C-alpha positions, 0 to 999 in steps of 0.5 A, a space after each residue: 500499499 502507497 500513500 501520497 505524502 502532502 506537499 510541505 506548505 512554505 510560509 509566503 504559501 500560508 500568508 496567502 491560505 491565512 488571507 483566504 480565511 475567516 477572521 475567526 479561524 485561527 491556523 499555525 504553521 507547523 513543520 510546512 504543515 497548516 494546523 487549525 488551531 481551536 479557539 482559546 478557553 475562558 482560562 487562557 483568556 485571563 492568563 492572557 489578560 493578566 498578563 497584558 496587565 502586566 506589560 502595559 503597566 511596566 511598559 508606560 512605567 518606562 514611558 516606552 512606545 510599545 503596543 500589544 496587538 490581539 493577532 500577530 503573524 511571526 516568523 521564526 
């Protein structure tokens, strides 16, 4: 029995894919594969709010011109 190999997706192809998706769909590119990520839970959102409050108070105290976007696309 043979199995067809899935074509690995490049970062540029992934960016194009994201642009064609609804905003409420969350995906990651992991080792060349597009993985749909479930929506965060309530606990997850509470932790994010806690961390954002700490970071915002620190960068305001230091008078830094920073911001924290809700979503971000990172190429590592």
